[in-house]
N, C-alpha and C positions, 0 to 999 in steps of 0.2 A: 397235529388238532388241537384245539384252545381247550384253553384247560377253563372249568365249570366248580363254583363253588356250593354246596349243595347243603344246607339248609334247613333241610324240611323242604318248606314251597319256597324260601330264600333263596332262589338258584343268580347264580351272577357270574358274571362272565369274569376270568384271571387273567385270559392275555387280548392280545388284538393283535389287526394287524390292521397297520398307517397304510392308506391307501392316498399320496400326496395331491393327483391331482385328476382323478378318477374319469377325470368327462380326456382325459389323453392317455388312456388309457396304447394304442399303436401306433402313440411317438414320444412317453413319457420317458427318452433313452434321448432324441434330442434335448435335451434339460440338463440331462447332464453338466455336456461343456461348456451348455454358458455358467449355471451354478460353481461348477468346476474349480471357470475363470473368477470367475465374482471368488471364493475362497479363496485362492490363492492369489488373490490383492489385497483385502480382505489386510493378508495377513501379513503380505511383503511390506505391506508401506505400512504396519500396525509398529510391527516389530521392528521396521526403519526407524523409527521419529523414540522409538525407546531405545532402543541401542544409543543411538547416538546422546537421549541425554544418561544411559547407567558412562559410558564412556567421559562423559565431560563435564571434567569438575568443575569445573563455571557454572554446569546448571546444573546442583548438584543445591535448587534450592527449593523450599518449597514447593512454589505454585511449580516453577517445572516432575517437579515426583510429584503431585500433583493429578496433575497430563496425560506422566509417562505411565501411575495407576493408570486412569482413563483408558487409554489405548488396550490395557496389557483387557482389563475388565471386554473390549470389545473382539478382542483374542479367545476369549473365551464364551462370548454370545453364538457368534459366531461355529463356536467349533462343537456348541454344544445342541450346534443343530441342525452344522448344514448336512456334515460327514454318515453320518445319521440319512438326509435327504438323497446323499449318493448311492448310498446304500441302498436305500428303494425304489428310484429313478434305473438303474441299471438291472437290479435283481428282480425286480418286481415283484420281493420279499423283504420285509421287517419285521417279524413279528413281532411284542415287546410285550413281558407279563407285564401286572398290572401296579407290582412296586415298581420295577423299573420307567413302568411311565408317571408313576408319581413323580421320579428321583428326575426327568427327565426337563418335567410342569416346577417344581421346585427352584431346578437353576436355572432355567428360561429369565422367570418374573424375578425372583430372586438376583440377575445379573443385571435387569432392567429397572430393578428403583435402589441398586444398588450404584446401575452410574448416576442416577436421579439423585443422589445422597453426594457422589464424586462427587457435583459440583454444585450446592447446596456448600462442602465445607470449601472450593477455590472461590467460590462467593463470598462466600466469610475470610479466607485469605489474603482477597482482594481488597476489602475494603479495612481490614486492621495496614493495608499496603499502602492507602491512598490516607487511607482520612488518619491513619496515625504514623507518618513513616518516621517520626525519632527513634521510635518503642515498636519495631517492626519487632526486632529481632530478641527482645526483652520477653513481644509478648506472644511471638510464631516461634518455638522450640519448637524440635525433634520430640519432645516424650509429648508436648499440646496435639503436637501433626498427627502420631500415631498415633491416643486420643478418641483424637475426631474420626479419624477413615477409621477406629476401631466400635464408638460410635454408632460410625455409621451402616457398620455392617449388621450391625445388634437389631439394629429400625430398622433393616433391608427385611432380615430374618420375623423383626413380629408382626411383618407389615403382608411374607409372603404364608408365615407359617401354620394364618388359622382354616385360609383359601383350600390350599391341603390337602394342612386334618377332616377339614369336612369334606371334599371330595374322597377322601379314603374310607366311610362311610356309608357311600352310592353303592345302589346295585345297583348294577350293568348289565339288564338282561336283553333289550331288542337285538343288539345286534355288537360282535366285533371288533367291525369299519369301522377307522377311524378315519370317515374321510378327513382329512390331512397330516401332511408331512413332519405332527408333532406330536406331541402328546397335549395341545392347549387346553384352555380346561374348561370350553363353550362347548370344548370338539367330545371332548370324554366327555358332561352333563348333557347332550347328546339323542347318548346308549343308554341314561335313566332306565328305571322305571320305578321313582318313588315317584316324594313330597323331592323337589330340589327348590321352593323357592328360599330356602334359606345359602346354601352355595349362591342364589342370582343375586340377595338381601343381598349379603357379605363382599361375598366378590366388587357387586357397583357402590356398595358402600366405600372401601378400605377407597376401590380403584378411586373414586372422587375425591373423595378428603384427602388425600396423600397427593391426589394432583390442586386440588387448590390449597394444600398448605404446603406448598411449594410453589409453587406461582410468586402467591404473597409472601413466602422470605426471600426470594430471591429477588422482586420487583421490590422489596426496601430497600434490602441490601445494593442493587447497586442503579437507583435511584436517591439514595445516598454517595455511591460512589463519587457517579454523572458529577452531580454538586458538586462534592471538592473537587476532584478534578479536573473540575472550569474553575475550579479558586484559584488554582496552581495560579501563581508567575508569572514560573517560565517556562515556555509555548516549549522549547524540548519535550521539557518531563513532561509538559501535561500532551499534547500528542497521542506519548510512550504509554500514557495511560489509559487513553482515552482504545486506542489500539488497540490492546492487551483489553477494556474489558467488550474488543468490539467484536474479539475469535472469541475469547465466554459464552456470547449476546451468542454469536453465530449457530454454538456444539449446543445453547440450549435453546436456540428455536426448532434445532433436526432434532436431537431426541421431543423435545414437547411436538412442532406442530406433525410427527411422523406418529405419533399413539393418539394422539389424540384424535384425529382425518382418520388415522383407523377404527375407533372403538367409533365417531360417527355414523361410517359406511355400513361396517356389521351392525349395529342397528337398521341404520335408514336404510337403505338401497335392498329393503328382503332380499328383495325376485332379480340379483345377480345370481350365477350362477357360481355354482362352488371352486368351484377354480379359479375366479376373479377373487374371493376371499381371501383364498392360498397368497393369492400374486399381489396382495393387500401386506396380510399375514409378512409374509417374506418380505415383502417392502418396510416398512419397519424397522423388523428385527434386524436387517440386514441398512443398511442406507446409515444412518450415525456408526456404524464401524467403518466402512467405504470415505466416509464423513469429516470424521475427526481427525486423521491422522493428514491428510488434504488443508483440513484448516489449519491446525495447529503446525504445519511443516510451511505451506505458504505466507503466513500470515503473525508469527513468532518468528521477528527478527534474528534475536540468535539460533534461536533450533534452525532455522533457514537458511543462516553464515556457515552454520554449521558441516549439516546437511551439503552445502556447495562448493566446500572446502576437501569435504567427503567426498564428493564423484569425482574432483578436484585429483584429488587424491590418488583415484582407481583408475582413471586416465592413462598417469604416468607412471602407475605401473604393466600397463599395457603392455607388453613387449609388443616392440616393430622389428619386423624382419629389412632387412638391408631390401634392394633390389642386385639380383647375385653378377654383374659383370663379368662379358661375357670373355674366351681366352683368345689372346691374342694370336696374329699369326704365330709370331715361335713357339707358343706353345701348347700348338697344336701337335697331335703325332705327326709320322710323317706315314 
């Protein structure tokens, strides 16, 4: 039974039932295998690249450490959503309390924003490496890198916390069923019975301001980086710099295109079913987690070489059984 918070006339649900795909009640179990397979691939691919960076001392450099941090955030983001979704799909029951729902909401949006902020730190790292190569080791120290990551985490918290704090003050009395696989902000706000114009305004303003500012900073950084890269006299060094920037730009494109397209479709295609919107939400949450290790594993030369050597060593360690020779006629028992 769902909980109630009754303060006179201010009645509000305190627990909710997550229904990920309401139009597929009879065939929800069929979604378990695809999402489970996708989750296992995400965990394995990201963990493999992280292990490669951690195990190879030659990759203990700021750029590769930031890549490993980005992939660790991908694992956390997928783990925040997919296990609860699989439990809901397999058991047809996933009731969550309001504090736990708000915690999941904070974690989802914090990890998304933190992911984008890490990309900003990576852009700054590449800017110093390409525009000031002789002073790179003096400028980008371990202490500076830790400070920048701390600033990225603090900025992510400051962006997400007001949205979640405002959501915690809303009364939810329309229903206790969230038609989503996670505690997504707008899915929860649909259950409110009061004025949520402030919540919508703050949420939209924060999202637009954050996206526009990030894109301006990234555009300014990479325009300077590309301009400096083309001025490098050595063709090999220029090619390496452009290839590294290309990998980062591909990752940036997957992150921002998925989030922006999901927001546009959510507001434009209002006639689409809830299942379609939920699939789009899963798309923008999980696609970057799946694509990032593929991009860095395939395009980053140092990571690719270490991955290939890791696979070759694994193949050499697989024991091969020699075919047993048949006994000769002299060895046969009489």
